[in-house]
N, C-alpha and C positions, 0 to 999 in steps of 0.2 A: 540419270534421273533417280535410280534406286540409291546410289551413293549419296546424292544430295538429300533425299528423304531420310535415309538412315542417319546422316550427320545432323539433320534438323531434329529428329526424334531424340538423339543422344543429348544434344544441347538442351532440349526441353526437359528431359528427365533429370539431367544433372542440375539444372536450375531449380526444378521443383524440389529435388532432394535437399539442396542447399537452403532453400527458403523454409522448408519444414524443419530443418535442423536449427535454424536461427530464430525460430518463432519465440518471442519473449513470453514469460508468464504474465498473467493479467490479474491485477488486484482492483476491484471496484469497491469504493467506499460510499455508502449512502448516509447522508446526514438527515436523520428523521426528526431532528430537533427543531426548536422554535427560533434559533439564532444561528448566524454563520458559525462554522466550525473550522478551526485551523488544524490540519493534520501534519505530522512529521513522520515519515517512514524511516525507521532506524534499522540498520543491518548489524547483527551481532557477529563479531569476528571470532576466530578460533582462540584468540587470546583473551576472550571474555569481555573485550571492549566493544562498544557499539558506535556507529557513526551515522549521521543523517544522510539519506540518499535522495530524499524528495520532500518538499514542503509545499502545501497548497491550501487555500481557503475554499471551503465548499459552502455555498449559500444554503439557507434554510430549505429543507425538503429537496435539496439538490444531491448530485452525485458526481464522482469523478472516477476515471479509470487510469491507473498507473501501470505502465508496461515495465516489467522487471526482467533484465537480461542476465543478472548475476544470481544464481541459485544460492540458497542459504537460509539462515534463520533471521526473521524480522519481527518487529513489533511496531505498534503505532503509539505515538504520543498525541494527545488532542488538547485543544484549548478552546473554550467558548466564554463569552462575556455577557452578563446580564446587567442592566442599568442598576447602579447603586450597590453592586456586589463586586468582590474581587474576582479576577479571572478564575474560571474553574478548569483545572488541568488534570488529565488522567494519563496513565500508562497502561496500555493493553497487554494482554497475554501474548507470549511469543507464538509465531506460526512459521511453518516451513514452506519455502517456495522452491519449486523445481522448474528448470528450463533446460532441456537437453534435446539430443537428436531423436529420442524416442517418446517425447511428449513434453507437456508443460502444465503448470498449475493454472487454474482459473479459480480465483478466490473472491468472495463477496463478504464484506463486513458492513453491518448496519449499526449506526451509533445514534442513540437517542438520549439527549440531555435536556431535561426540563428544570424549571425553577423548583418544582416540587421535589425532584430527585436530589437536587443539591441541598436543599434545606432539611430534608429528612435524613441525610447522611446515608444514602443508598449504598448498601454493602457490595452491590454488584460492580460499583465503580472503584477503581484503584486511584484515589486522588494523589497528585504530586504537586509540589510547589511550582510557582511560576518560574523561579530560577532554574529548577530542574527541567521544566519544559524548554526553556531557552537554550539549554546546553545542546550543542550539535554533536559532541563527542562525549562518551561516558566510559 
């Protein structure tokens, strides 16, 4: 009985430790804008190049959570469209993601794009061309 209990406890603790070590980082993106928003999660490599790791459309006033298992440096590219206007695309600032056996990142980014912010040339946005948004490797 004692040997069986000890074995069961050991299996439980080992499983719990493995699950804790494998927990991915979490990135939640809120679309606080008036239109659907397409996001591309880009991971920067040590060689200075970046590649798309995730792409998704978030409805107006919606959110999504992306699980990230590969630690490193990332940034978001976004695109939204308003009637009668060219697509508005941006490239966000880089951020660091950690996922290891001693913890993981939990990140939240809120994005608000309005027609007013586009027409006023809001300096807080880093506009990029549609062709730059479309590139999955840079």
